[in-house]
PQR file with spaces between the fields and no chain letter, atoms N, CA, C, O and H, PARSE charges and radii, in Angstrom:
ATOM       1  N    MET     1     -44.890 -156.290   48.256 -0.4000 1.5000
ATOM       2  CA   MET     1     -45.569 -154.229   48.058 -0.0000 2.0000
ATOM       3  C    MET     1     -44.147 -153.813   47.830  0.5500 1.7000
ATOM       4  O    MET     1     -43.352 -154.317   48.623 -0.5500 1.4000
ATOM       5  N    GLN     2     -43.609 -152.945   46.858 -0.4000 1.5000
ATOM       6  CA   GLN     2     -42.466 -152.234   47.546 -0.0000 2.0000
ATOM       7  C    GLN     2     -43.136 -151.259   47.723  0.5500 1.7000
ATOM       8  O    GLN     2     -44.339 -151.164   47.478 -0.5500 1.4000
ATOM       9  H    GLN     2     -44.255 -152.535   46.213  0.4000 1.0000
ATOM      10  N    ILE     3     -41.908 -149.820   48.498 -0.4000 1.5000
ATOM      11  CA   ILE     3     -42.715 -148.740   48.836 -0.0000 2.0000
ATOM      12  C    ILE     3     -41.438 -148.573   47.854  0.5500 1.7000
ATOM      13  O    ILE     3     -40.492 -149.337   47.659 -0.5500 1.4000
ATOM      14  H    ILE     3     -40.932 -149.897   48.698  0.4000 1.0000
ATOM      15  N    ILE     4     -41.883 -146.734   47.056 -0.4000 1.5000
ATOM      16  CA   ILE     4     -40.749 -146.068   46.534 -0.0000 2.0000
ATOM      17  C    ILE     4     -41.026 -144.747   46.935  0.5500 1.7000
ATOM      18  O    ILE     4     -41.954 -143.942   47.011 -0.5500 1.4000
ATOM      19  H    ILE     4     -42.651 -146.114   47.214  0.4000 1.0000
ATOM      20  N    ALA     5     -39.601 -144.892   47.197 -0.4000 1.5000
ATOM      21  CA   ALA     5     -39.100 -143.735   47.939 -0.0000 2.0000
ATOM      22  C    ALA     5     -39.074 -142.241   47.159  0.5500 1.7000
ATOM      23  O    ALA     5     -38.050 -141.866   46.589 -0.5500 1.4000
ATOM      24  H    ALA     5     -38.847 -145.545   47.135  0.4000 1.0000
ATOM      25  N    TRP     6     -40.155 -141.522   47.186 -0.4000 1.5000
ATOM      26  CA   TRP     6     -39.783 -140.059   46.087 -0.0000 2.0000
ATOM      27  C    TRP     6     -39.210 -138.589   46.725  0.5500 1.7000
ATOM      28  O    TRP     6     -39.664 -137.860   47.608 -0.5500 1.4000
ATOM      29  H    TRP     6     -40.987 -141.827   47.649  0.4000 1.0000
ATOM      30  N    THR     7     -38.275 -138.515   46.061 -0.4000 1.5000
ATOM      31  CA   THR     7     -37.441 -137.140   46.782 -0.0000 2.0000
ATOM      32  C    THR     7     -37.218 -136.187   45.881  0.5500 1.7000
ATOM      33  O    THR     7     -37.377 -136.632   44.744 -0.5500 1.4000
ATOM      34  H    THR     7     -37.906 -139.107   45.344  0.4000 1.0000
ATOM      35  N    VAL     8     -36.953 -135.194   45.905 -0.4000 1.5000
ATOM      36  CA   VAL     8     -37.604 -133.751   45.501 -0.0000 2.0000
ATOM      37  C    VAL     8     -36.108 -133.443   45.052  0.5500 1.7000
ATOM      38  O    VAL     8     -35.449 -132.995   45.991 -0.5500 1.4000
ATOM      39  H    VAL     8     -36.824 -134.833   46.828  0.4000 1.0000
ATOM      40  N    GLY     9     -35.687 -133.518   44.341 -0.4000 1.5000
ATOM      41  CA   GLY     9     -34.724 -132.718   43.111 -0.0000 2.0000
ATOM      42  C    GLY     9     -34.222 -131.695   42.587  0.5500 1.7000
ATOM      43  O    GLY     9     -35.000 -131.335   41.704 -0.5500 1.4000
ATOM      44  H    GLY     9     -36.222 -133.882   43.578  0.4000 1.0000
ATOM      45  N    TRP    10     -33.084 -130.819   42.655 -0.4000 1.5000
ATOM      46  CA   TRP    10     -32.973 -129.685   41.690 -0.0000 2.0000
ATOM      47  C    TRP    10     -33.691 -129.204   40.087  0.5500 1.7000
ATOM      48  O    TRP    10     -33.933 -128.118   39.561 -0.5500 1.4000
ATOM      49  H    TRP    10     -32.452 -131.112   43.373  0.4000 1.0000
ATOM      50  N    SER    11     -33.817 -130.269   39.786 -0.4000 1.5000
ATOM      51  CA   SER    11     -34.410 -130.287   38.736 -0.0000 2.0000
ATOM      52  C    SER    11     -35.673 -130.575   38.822  0.5500 1.7000
ATOM      53  O    SER    11     -35.858 -131.012   37.687 -0.5500 1.4000
ATOM      54  H    SER    11     -33.621 -131.152   40.213  0.4000 1.0000
ATOM      55  N    GLU    12     -37.085 -130.674   39.566 -0.4000 1.5000
ATOM      56  CA   GLU    12     -38.133 -131.121   40.307 -0.0000 2.0000
ATOM      57  C    GLU    12     -38.235 -130.023   40.653  0.5500 1.7000
ATOM      58  O    GLU    12     -39.197 -129.488   40.101 -0.5500 1.4000
ATOM      59  H    GLU    12     -36.934 -130.319   40.489  0.4000 1.0000
ATOM      60  N    ILE    13     -37.710 -129.384   41.315 -0.4000 1.5000
ATOM      61  CA   ILE    13     -37.597 -127.595   42.367 -0.0000 2.0000
ATOM      62  C    ILE    13     -38.064 -126.509   40.743  0.5500 1.7000
ATOM      63  O    ILE    13     -39.097 -125.883   40.504 -0.5500 1.4000
ATOM      64  H    ILE    13     -36.929 -129.818   41.763  0.4000 1.0000
ATOM      65  N    LEU    14     -36.583 -126.713   39.775 -0.4000 1.5000
ATOM      66  CA   LEU    14     -37.052 -125.900   39.188 -0.0000 2.0000
ATOM      67  C    LEU    14     -38.559 -125.895   37.717  0.5500 1.7000
ATOM      68  O    LEU    14     -39.291 -125.106   37.119 -0.5500 1.4000
ATOM      69  H    LEU    14     -35.744 -127.221   39.970  0.4000 1.0000
ATOM      70  N    ILE    15     -38.311 -127.054   37.788 -0.4000 1.5000
ATOM      71  CA   ILE    15     -39.761 -127.453   37.283 -0.0000 2.0000
ATOM      72  C    ILE    15     -41.126 -127.138   37.553  0.5500 1.7000
ATOM      73  O    ILE    15     -41.987 -127.026   36.681 -0.5500 1.4000
ATOM      74  H    ILE    15     -37.717 -127.695   38.273  0.4000 1.0000
ATOM      75  N    ILE    16     -41.398 -126.931   39.387 -0.4000 1.5000
ATOM      76  CA   ILE    16     -42.598 -126.787   39.910 -0.0000 2.0000
ATOM      77  C    ILE    16     -42.381 -125.325   40.317  0.5500 1.7000
ATOM      78  O    ILE    16     -43.253 -124.699   40.919 -0.5500 1.4000
ATOM      79  H    ILE    16     -40.699 -127.022   40.096  0.4000 1.0000
ATOM      80  N    VAL    17     -40.835 -124.633   39.870 -0.4000 1.5000
ATOM      81  CA   VAL    17     -40.374 -122.908   39.859 -0.0000 2.0000
ATOM      82  C    VAL    17     -41.147 -122.115   38.624  0.5500 1.7000
ATOM      83  O    VAL    17     -41.927 -121.163   38.621 -0.5500 1.4000
ATOM      84  H    VAL    17     -40.127 -125.142   39.381  0.4000 1.0000
ATOM      85  N    LEU    18     -40.567 -122.948   37.565 -0.4000 1.5000
ATOM      86  CA   LEU    18     -41.346 -122.280   36.015 -0.0000 2.0000
ATOM      87  C    LEU    18     -42.473 -122.521   35.832  0.5500 1.7000
ATOM      88  O    LEU    18     -43.160 -121.782   35.128 -0.5500 1.4000
ATOM      89  H    LEU    18     -39.933 -123.721   37.568  0.4000 1.0000
ATOM      90  N    ILE    19     -42.965 -123.628   36.422 -0.4000 1.5000
ATOM      91  CA   ILE    19     -44.831 -123.652   36.679 -0.0000 2.0000
ATOM      92  C    ILE    19     -45.906 -122.236   36.882  0.5500 1.7000
ATOM      93  O    ILE    19     -46.780 -121.653   36.241 -0.5500 1.4000
ATOM      94  H    ILE    19     -42.407 -124.229   36.994  0.4000 1.0000
ATOM      95  N    VAL    20     -44.988 -122.097   38.620 -0.4000 1.5000
ATOM      96  CA   VAL    20     -45.601 -121.403   39.215 -0.0000 2.0000
ATOM      97  C    VAL    20     -45.379 -119.975   38.201  0.5500 1.7000
ATOM      98  O    VAL    20     -46.156 -119.140   37.739 -0.5500 1.4000
ATOM      99  H    VAL    20     -44.277 -122.571   39.140  0.4000 1.0000
ATOM     100  N    LEU    21     -43.820 -120.198   38.130 -0.4000 1.5000
ATOM     101  CA   LEU    21     -44.084 -118.065   37.459 -0.0000 2.0000
ATOM     102  C    LEU    21     -45.101 -117.893   35.915  0.5500 1.7000
ATOM     103  O    LEU    21     -45.692 -116.898   35.495 -0.5500 1.4000
ATOM     104  H    LEU    21     -43.189 -120.877   38.506  0.4000 1.0000
ATOM     105  N    ILE    22     -44.979 -119.581   35.211 -0.4000 1.5000
ATOM     106  CA   ILE    22     -45.641 -119.278   34.023 -0.0000 2.0000
ATOM     107  C    ILE    22     -47.324 -119.030   34.439  0.5500 1.7000
ATOM     108  O    ILE    22     -47.783 -118.221   33.633 -0.5500 1.4000
ATOM     109  H    ILE    22     -44.499 -120.389   35.552  0.4000 1.0000
ATOM     110  N    LEU    23     -48.033 -119.328   35.112 -0.4000 1.5000
ATOM     111  CA   LEU    23     -49.082 -119.073   36.524 -0.0000 2.0000
ATOM     112  C    LEU    23     -49.616 -117.789   36.706  0.5500 1.7000
ATOM     113  O    LEU    23     -50.597 -117.226   36.220 -0.5500 1.4000
ATOM     114  H    LEU    23     -47.661 -119.986   35.766  0.4000 1.0000
ATOM     115  N    PHE    24     -48.363 -117.291   37.884 -0.4000 1.5000
ATOM     116  CA   PHE    24     -48.771 -116.367   38.069 -0.0000 2.0000
ATOM     117  C    PHE    24     -48.326 -115.064   37.260  0.5500 1.7000
ATOM     118  O    PHE    24     -49.014 -114.074   37.015 -0.5500 1.4000
ATOM     119  H    PHE    24     -47.566 -117.748   38.279  0.4000 1.0000
ATOM     120  N    GLY    25     -46.915 -115.333   36.886 -0.4000 1.5000
ATOM     121  CA   GLY    25     -46.931 -113.921   36.755 -0.0000 2.0000
ATOM     122  C    GLY    25     -44.672 -113.744   37.616  0.5500 1.7000
ATOM     123  O    GLY    25     -44.107 -114.319   38.547 -0.5500 1.4000
ATOM     124  H    GLY    25     -46.356 -116.138   37.085  0.4000 1.0000
ATOM     125  N    ALA    26     -44.368 -113.044   36.947 -0.4000 1.5000
ATOM     126  CA   ALA    26     -43.234 -112.078   37.872 -0.0000 2.0000
ATOM     127  C    ALA    26     -43.525 -111.297   38.822  0.5500 1.7000
ATOM     128  O    ALA    26     -43.049 -111.182   39.952 -0.5500 1.4000
ATOM     129  H    ALA    26     -44.826 -112.577   36.191  0.4000 1.0000
ATOM     130  N    LYS    27     -44.585 -110.606   38.131 -0.4000 1.5000
ATOM     131  CA   LYS    27     -45.234 -109.544   39.083 -0.0000 2.0000
ATOM     132  C    LYS    27     -46.254 -109.972   40.028  0.5500 1.7000
ATOM     133  O    LYS    27     -46.798 -108.985   40.523 -0.5500 1.4000
ATOM     134  H    LYS    27     -44.971 -110.699   37.213  0.4000 1.0000
ATOM     135  N    LYS    28     -46.382 -110.274   40.148 -0.4000 1.5000
ATOM     136  CA   LYS    28     -47.425 -111.527   41.530 -0.0000 2.0000
ATOM     137  C    LYS    28     -47.019 -111.454   42.630  0.5500 1.7000
ATOM     138  O    LYS    28     -47.262 -110.827   43.661 -0.5500 1.4000
ATOM     139  H    LYS    28     -45.941 -111.076   39.745  0.4000 1.0000
ATOM     140  N    ILE    29     -45.851 -112.750   42.004 -0.4000 1.5000
ATOM     141  CA   ILE    29     -44.642 -113.403   43.233 -0.0000 2.0000
ATOM     142  C    ILE    29     -44.961 -113.161   44.377  0.5500 1.7000
ATOM     143  O    ILE    29     -45.589 -113.567   45.355 -0.5500 1.4000
ATOM     144  H    ILE    29     -45.654 -113.260   41.166  0.4000 1.0000
ATOM     145  N    PRO    30     -43.711 -111.566   43.573 -0.5600 1.5000
ATOM     146  CA   PRO    30     -43.614 -110.683   45.005  0.2800 2.0000
ATOM     147  C    PRO    30     -45.252 -110.906   46.169  0.5500 1.7000
ATOM     148  O    PRO    30     -45.159 -110.948   47.395 -0.5500 1.4000
ATOM     149  N    GLU    31     -46.109 -110.976   45.687 -0.4000 1.5000
ATOM     150  CA   GLU    31     -47.872 -110.497   46.028 -0.0000 2.0000
ATOM     151  C    GLU    31     -47.608 -111.278   47.605  0.5500 1.7000
ATOM     152  O    GLU    31     -47.610 -110.971   48.797 -0.5500 1.4000
ATOM     153  H    GLU    31     -46.184 -110.942   44.691  0.4000 1.0000
ATOM     154  N    LEU    32     -47.332 -112.782   46.514 -0.4000 1.5000
ATOM     155  CA   LEU    32     -47.674 -114.230   46.949 -0.0000 2.0000
ATOM     156  C    LEU    32     -46.633 -115.083   47.672  0.5500 1.7000
ATOM     157  O    LEU    32     -46.566 -116.267   48.002 -0.5500 1.4000
ATOM     158  H    LEU    32     -47.330 -113.031   45.545  0.4000 1.0000
ATOM     159  N    MET    33     -45.807 -113.953   47.792 -0.4000 1.5000
ATOM     160  CA   MET    33     -45.134 -114.453   48.855 -0.0000 2.0000
ATOM     161  C    MET    33     -45.410 -113.299   50.111  0.5500 1.7000
ATOM     162  O    MET    33     -45.835 -113.777   51.163 -0.5500 1.4000
ATOM     163  H    MET    33     -45.861 -112.991   47.524  0.4000 1.0000
ATOM     164  N    ARG    34     -45.258 -112.256   50.074 -0.4000 1.5000
ATOM     165  CA   ARG    34     -45.737 -111.482   51.008 -0.0000 2.0000
ATOM     166  C    ARG    34     -46.730 -111.852   51.794  0.5500 1.7000
ATOM     167  O    ARG    34     -46.733 -111.725   53.019 -0.5500 1.4000
ATOM     168  H    ARG    34     -44.913 -111.867   49.220  0.4000 1.0000
ATOM     169  N    GLY    35     -47.623 -112.331   51.110 -0.4000 1.5000
ATOM     170  CA   GLY    35     -49.040 -112.821   51.630 -0.0000 2.0000
ATOM     171  C    GLY    35     -48.550 -114.316   52.426  0.5500 1.7000
ATOM     172  O    GLY    35     -49.010 -114.760   53.477 -0.5500 1.4000
ATOM     173  H    GLY    35     -47.620 -112.434   50.115  0.4000 1.0000
ATOM     174  N    LEU    36     -47.482 -114.910   51.570 -0.4000 1.5000
ATOM     175  CA   LEU    36     -47.522 -116.680   52.500 -0.0000 2.0000
ATOM     176  C    LEU    36     -46.448 -116.296   53.774  0.5500 1.7000
ATOM     177  O    LEU    36     -46.223 -117.227   54.547 -0.5500 1.4000
ATOM     178  H    LEU    36     -47.108 -114.550   50.715  0.4000 1.0000
ATOM     179  N    GLY    37     -45.666 -114.801   54.093 -0.4000 1.5000
ATOM     180  CA   GLY    37     -45.119 -114.769   54.903 -0.0000 2.0000
ATOM     181  C    GLY    37     -45.836 -113.979   56.332  0.5500 1.7000
ATOM     182  O    GLY    37     -45.387 -114.257   57.445 -0.5500 1.4000
ATOM     183  H    GLY    37     -45.849 -114.044   53.465  0.4000 1.0000
ATOM     184  N    SER    38     -46.517 -113.386   56.236 -0.4000 1.5000
ATOM     185  CA   SER    38     -47.504 -112.825   56.902 -0.0000 2.0000
ATOM     186  C    SER    38     -48.213 -114.305   57.720  0.5500 1.7000
ATOM     187  O    SER    38     -48.070 -114.888   58.795 -0.5500 1.4000
ATOM     188  H    SER    38     -46.881 -113.160   55.332  0.4000 1.0000
ATOM     189  N    GLY    39     -48.952 -114.440   56.593 -0.4000 1.5000
ATOM     190  CA   GLY    39     -49.735 -115.695   56.902 -0.0000 2.0000
ATOM     191  C    GLY    39     -49.283 -116.909   58.117  0.5500 1.7000
ATOM     192  O    GLY    39     -49.892 -117.515   58.999 -0.5500 1.4000
ATOM     193  H    GLY    39     -49.068 -113.967   55.720  0.4000 1.0000
ATOM     194  N    ILE    40     -47.381 -116.857   57.435 -0.4000 1.5000
ATOM     195  CA   ILE    40     -46.686 -117.376   58.586 -0.0000 2.0000
ATOM     196  C    ILE    40     -46.208 -116.779   59.945  0.5500 1.7000
ATOM     197  O    ILE    40     -46.215 -117.512   60.934 -0.5500 1.4000
ATOM     198  H    ILE    40     -46.887 -116.364   56.719  0.4000 1.0000
ATOM     199  N    LYS    41     -45.940 -115.946   60.010 -0.4000 1.5000
ATOM     200  CA   LYS    41     -46.161 -115.535   60.948 -0.0000 2.0000
ATOM     201  C    LYS    41     -47.581 -114.870   62.201  0.5500 1.7000
ATOM     202  O    LYS    41     -47.315 -114.385   63.300 -0.5500 1.4000
ATOM     203  H    LYS    41     -45.934 -115.350   59.207  0.4000 1.0000
ATOM     204  N    GLU    42     -48.640 -114.991   61.783 -0.4000 1.5000
ATOM     205  CA   GLU    42     -49.663 -115.199   62.053 -0.0000 2.0000
ATOM     206  C    GLU    42     -50.124 -115.874   63.068  0.5500 1.7000
ATOM     207  O    GLU    42     -50.595 -115.499   64.142 -0.5500 1.4000
ATOM     208  H    GLU    42     -48.856 -115.384   60.889  0.4000 1.0000
ATOM     209  N    PHE    43     -49.825 -117.559   62.339 -0.4000 1.5000
ATOM     210  CA   PHE    43     -49.936 -118.543   62.384 -0.0000 2.0000
ATOM     211  C    PHE    43     -48.329 -118.637   63.648  0.5500 1.7000
ATOM     212  O    PHE    43     -48.302 -119.626   64.381 -0.5500 1.4000
ATOM     213  H    PHE    43     -49.442 -117.863   61.467  0.4000 1.0000
ATOM     214  N    LYS    44     -47.683 -118.064   63.717 -0.4000 1.5000
ATOM     215  CA   LYS    44     -46.814 -118.505   64.903 -0.0000 2.0000
ATOM     216  C    LYS    44     -47.060 -117.771   66.124  0.5500 1.7000
ATOM     217  O    LYS    44     -46.881 -118.176   67.273 -0.5500 1.4000
ATOM     218  H    LYS    44     -47.706 -117.261   63.122  0.4000 1.0000
ATOM     219  N    LYS    45     -47.634 -116.276   65.621 -0.4000 1.5000
ATOM     220  CA   LYS    45     -48.426 -115.500   66.645 -0.0000 2.0000
ATOM     221  C    LYS    45     -49.077 -115.634   67.433  0.5500 1.7000
ATOM     222  O    LYS    45     -48.958 -115.313   68.615 -0.5500 1.4000
ATOM     223  H    LYS    45     -47.780 -115.947   64.688  0.4000 1.0000
ATOM     224  N    ALA    46     -50.110 -116.282   66.749 -0.4000 1.5000
ATOM     225  CA   ALA    46     -51.167 -117.441   67.338 -0.0000 2.0000
ATOM     226  C    ALA    46     -50.760 -117.929   68.459  0.5500 1.7000
ATOM     227  O    ALA    46     -50.928 -117.513   69.605 -0.5500 1.4000
ATOM     228  H    ALA    46     -50.206 -116.543   65.789  0.4000 1.0000
ATOM     229  N    SER    47     -49.914 -119.336   67.849 -0.4000 1.5000
ATOM     230  CA   SER    47     -49.332 -120.314   68.365 -0.0000 2.0000
ATOM     231  C    SER    47     -48.249 -119.922   69.321  0.5500 1.7000
ATOM     232  O    SER    47     -48.046 -120.793   70.167 -0.5500 1.4000
ATOM     233  H    SER    47     -49.778 -119.675   66.918  0.4000 1.0000
ATOM     234  N    SER    48     -47.781 -119.259   69.386 -0.4000 1.5000
ATOM     235  CA   SER    48     -47.261 -118.693   70.970 -0.0000 2.0000
ATOM     236  C    SER    48     -47.876 -118.245   71.975  0.5500 1.7000
ATOM     237  O    SER    48     -47.699 -118.624   73.132 -0.5500 1.4000
ATOM     238  H    SER    48     -47.946 -118.552   68.699  0.4000 1.0000
ATOM     239  N    ILE    49     -49.002 -117.011   71.435 -0.4000 1.5000
ATOM     240  CA   ILE    49     -50.092 -117.028   72.524 -0.0000 2.0000
ATOM     241  C    ILE    49     -50.639 -118.585   73.363  0.5500 1.7000
ATOM     242  O    ILE    49     -50.506 -119.019   74.507 -0.5500 1.4000
ATOM     243  H    ILE    49     -49.146 -116.703   70.495  0.4000 1.0000
ATOM     244  N    GLU    50     -51.343 -119.126   72.017 -0.4000 1.5000
ATOM     245  CA   GLU    50     -51.760 -120.432   72.900 -0.0000 2.0000
ATOM     246  C    GLU    50     -50.705 -120.950   74.112  0.5500 1.7000
ATOM     247  O    GLU    50     -50.992 -121.254   75.270 -0.5500 1.4000
ATOM     248  H    GLU    50     -51.452 -118.773   71.087  0.4000 1.0000
ATOM     249  N    ASP    51     -49.417 -120.946   73.465 -0.4000 1.5000
ATOM     250  CA   ASP    51     -48.623 -121.439   74.203 -0.0000 2.0000
ATOM     251  C    ASP    51     -48.642 -120.674   75.840  0.5500 1.7000
ATOM     252  O    ASP    51     -48.961 -121.282   76.862 -0.5500 1.4000
ATOM     253  H    ASP    51     -49.184 -120.699   72.525  0.4000 1.0000
ATOM     254  N    ASP    52     -48.323 -119.564   75.799 -0.4000 1.5000
ATOM     255  CA   ASP    52     -48.849 -118.704   77.142 -0.0000 2.0000
ATOM     256  C    ASP    52     -49.407 -118.684   77.934  0.5500 1.7000
ATOM     257  O    ASP    52     -49.136 -118.210   79.037 -0.5500 1.4000
ATOM     258  H    ASP    52     -48.064 -119.070   74.970  0.4000 1.0000
ATOM     259  N    ASN    53     -50.868 -119.484   77.389 -0.4000 1.5000
ATOM     260  CA   ASN    53     -52.369 -119.378   77.890 -0.0000 2.0000
ATOM     261  C    ASN    53     -52.193 -120.684   78.336  0.5500 1.7000
ATOM     262  O    ASN    53     -53.085 -120.990   79.129 -0.5500 1.4000
ATOM     263  H    ASN    53     -51.088 -119.869   76.493  0.4000 1.0000
ATOM     264  N    ASN    54     -51.283 -121.688   78.107 -0.4000 1.5000
ATOM     265  CA   ASN    54     -51.437 -122.740   78.469 -0.0000 2.0000
ATOM     266  C    ASN    54     -50.291 -123.090   80.229  0.5500 1.7000
ATOM     267  O    ASN    54     -50.568 -123.495   81.358 -0.5500 1.4000
ATOM     268  H    ASN    54     -50.559 -121.440   77.463  0.4000 1.0000
ATOM     269  N    THR    55     -49.137 -122.683   79.589 -0.4000 1.5000
ATOM     270  CA   THR    55     -48.587 -121.901   80.805 -0.0000 2.0000
ATOM     271  C    THR    55     -49.260 -121.729   81.734  0.5500 1.7000
ATOM     272  O    THR    55     -49.605 -122.568   82.566 -0.5500 1.4000
ATOM     273  H    THR    55     -48.913 -122.354   78.672  0.4000 1.0000
ATOM     274  N    THR    56     -49.578 -120.360   81.677 -0.4000 1.5000
ATOM     275  CA   THR    56     -49.702 -119.912   82.462 -0.0000 2.0000
ATOM     276  C    THR    56     -51.608 -120.513   83.266  0.5500 1.7000
ATOM     277  O    THR    56     -51.980 -120.146   84.381 -0.5500 1.4000
ATOM     278  H    THR    56     -49.298 -119.678   81.001  0.4000 1.0000
ATOM     279  N    ASN    57     -52.140 -121.093   82.675 -0.4000 1.5000
ATOM     280  CA   ASN    57     -53.424 -122.030   83.434 -0.0000 2.0000
ATOM     281  C    ASN    57     -52.505 -122.819   84.037  0.5500 1.7000
ATOM     282  O    ASN    57     -52.248 -122.236   85.091 -0.5500 1.4000
ATOM     283  H    ASN    57     -51.837 -121.391   81.770  0.4000 1.0000
ATOM     284  N    LYS    58     -51.952 -123.671   83.984 -0.4000 1.5000
ATOM     285  CA   LYS    58     -50.803 -124.852   84.496 -0.0000 2.0000
ATOM     286  C    LYS    58     -50.378 -124.186   85.980  0.5500 1.7000
ATOM     287  O    LYS    58     -50.791 -124.686   87.026 -0.5500 1.4000
ATOM     288  H    LYS    58     -52.160 -124.144   83.128  0.4000 1.0000
ATOM     289  N    GLN    59     -49.409 -122.871   85.957 -0.4000 1.5000
ATOM     290  CA   GLN    59     -48.807 -122.739   87.131 -0.0000 2.0000
ATOM     291  C    GLN    59     -49.897 -121.884   87.912  0.5500 1.7000
ATOM     292  O    GLN    59     -49.636 -121.773   89.109 -0.5500 1.4000
ATOM     293  H    GLN    59     -49.073 -122.465   85.107  0.4000 1.0000
ATOM     294  N    ILE    60     -51.441 -121.051   87.352 -0.4000 1.5000
ATOM     295  CA   ILE    60     -52.450 -121.625   88.287 -0.0000 2.0000
ATOM     296  C    ILE    60     -52.696 -122.573   88.906  0.5500 1.7000
ATOM     297  O    ILE    60     -52.804 -122.739   90.121 -0.5500 1.4000
ATOM     298  H    ILE    60     -51.653 -121.142   86.379  0.4000 1.0000
ATOM     299  N    ASP    61     -52.825 -123.451   87.805 -0.4000 1.5000
ATOM     300  CA   ASP    61     -53.779 -125.016   88.816 -0.0000 2.0000
ATOM     301  C    ASP    61     -52.716 -125.634   89.460  0.5500 1.7000
ATOM     302  O    ASP    61     -52.998 -126.695   90.018 -0.5500 1.4000
ATOM     303  H    ASP    61     -52.738 -123.317   86.818  0.4000 1.0000
ATOM     304  N    ASN    62     -51.072 -125.080   89.559 -0.4000 1.5000
ATOM     305  CA   ASN    62     -50.180 -126.051   90.503 -0.0000 2.0000
ATOM     306  C    ASN    62     -50.382 -125.167   91.650  0.5500 1.7000
ATOM     307  O    ASN    62     -50.416 -125.822   92.692 -0.5500 1.4000
ATOM     308  H    ASN    62     -50.844 -124.219   89.106  0.4000 1.0000
ATOM     309  N    ASN    63     -50.561 -123.620   91.867 -0.4000 1.5000
ATOM     310  CA   ASN    63     -50.887 -122.777   93.036 -0.0000 2.0000
ATOM     311  C    ASN    63     -51.767 -122.657   93.747  0.5500 1.7000
ATOM     312  O    ASN    63     -51.863 -122.004   94.787 -0.5500 1.4000
ATOM     313  H    ASN    63     -50.533 -123.088   91.020  0.4000 1.0000
ATOM     314  N    ASN    64     -53.135 -123.878   92.737 -0.4000 1.5000
ATOM     315  CA   ASN    64     -54.177 -123.849   93.361 -0.0000 2.0000
ATOM     316  C    ASN    64     -54.437 -125.115   94.977  0.5500 1.7000
ATOM     317  O    ASN    64     -54.186 -126.290   94.708 -0.5500 1.4000
ATOM     318  H    ASN    64     -53.058 -124.408   91.893  0.4000 1.0000
ATOM     319  N    PRO    65     -54.842 -124.861   96.293 -0.5600 1.5000
ATOM     320  CA   PRO    65     -54.062 -125.579   97.272  0.2800 2.0000
ATOM     321  C    PRO    65     -55.881 -126.494   96.708  0.5500 1.7000
ATOM     322  O    PRO    65     -55.889 -127.720   96.593 -0.5500 1.4000
ATOM     323  N    ASN    66     -56.593 -126.045   96.561 -0.4000 1.5000
ATOM     324  CA   ASN    66     -57.738 -126.910   96.145 -0.0000 2.0000
ATOM     325  C    ASN    66     -57.690 -127.814   94.642  0.5500 1.7000
ATOM     326  O    ASN    66     -58.690 -128.264   94.082 -0.5500 1.4000
ATOM     327  H    ASN    66     -56.586 -125.049   96.655  0.4000 1.0000
ATOM     328  N    ASN    67     -56.367 -127.941   94.189 -0.4000 1.5000
ATOM     329  CA   ASN    67     -56.484 -128.546   93.096 -0.0000 2.0000
ATOM     330  C    ASN    67     -56.078 -129.826   93.392  0.5500 1.7000
ATOM     331  O    ASN    67     -54.981 -129.990   93.925 -0.5500 1.4000
ATOM     332  H    ASN    67     -55.555 -127.576   94.644  0.4000 1.0000
ATOM     333  N    THR    68     -57.231 -131.337   92.967 -0.4000 1.5000
ATOM     334  CA   THR    68     -57.197 -132.869   93.837 -0.0000 2.0000
ATOM     335  C    THR    68     -56.418 -132.892   92.097  0.5500 1.7000
ATOM     336  O    THR    68     -57.200 -132.425   91.269 -0.5500 1.4000
ATOM     337  H    THR    68     -58.122 -131.203   92.533  0.4000 1.0000
ATOM     338  N    ASN    69     -55.947 -133.051   91.888 -0.4000 1.5000
ATOM     339  CA   ASN    69     -55.453 -133.677   90.288 -0.0000 2.0000
ATOM     340  C    ASN    69     -54.190 -134.049   90.527  0.5500 1.7000
ATOM     341  O    ASN    69     -53.526 -133.171   91.078 -0.5500 1.4000
ATOM     342  H    ASN    69     -55.312 -133.430   92.561  0.4000 1.0000
ATOM     343  N    ASN    70     -53.585 -135.136   90.280 -0.4000 1.5000
ATOM     344  CA   ASN    70     -52.543 -134.908   90.952 -0.0000 2.0000
ATOM     345  C    ASN    70     -51.637 -135.331   89.733  0.5500 1.7000
ATOM     346  O    ASN    70     -52.061 -136.138   88.906 -0.5500 1.4000
ATOM     347  H    ASN    70     -54.124 -135.849   89.832  0.4000 1.0000
ATOM     348  N    LYS    71     -50.306 -134.737   89.630 -0.4000 1.5000
ATOM     349  CA   LYS    71     -50.125 -134.305   88.463 -0.0000 2.0000
ATOM     350  C    LYS    71     -48.216 -135.339   88.385  0.5500 1.7000
ATOM     351  O    LYS    71     -47.516 -135.269   87.375 -0.5500 1.4000
ATOM     352  H    LYS    71     -49.962 -134.081   90.301  0.4000 1.0000
């Protein structure tokens, strides 16, 4: 059984960009990118809030004298 490695070169990227340009048009692409950027921003914000909550909970657990968990 052969494993074929597939890499994306500049020609493939150019073809993908042209297809997206044809499908959505030049005026719609900035709106799509803006939406993508705000989605990434919201995801990072939510993940940092979750990390802060996990850190706070671990600190509370470590400071609790009744903690029976051996960490």
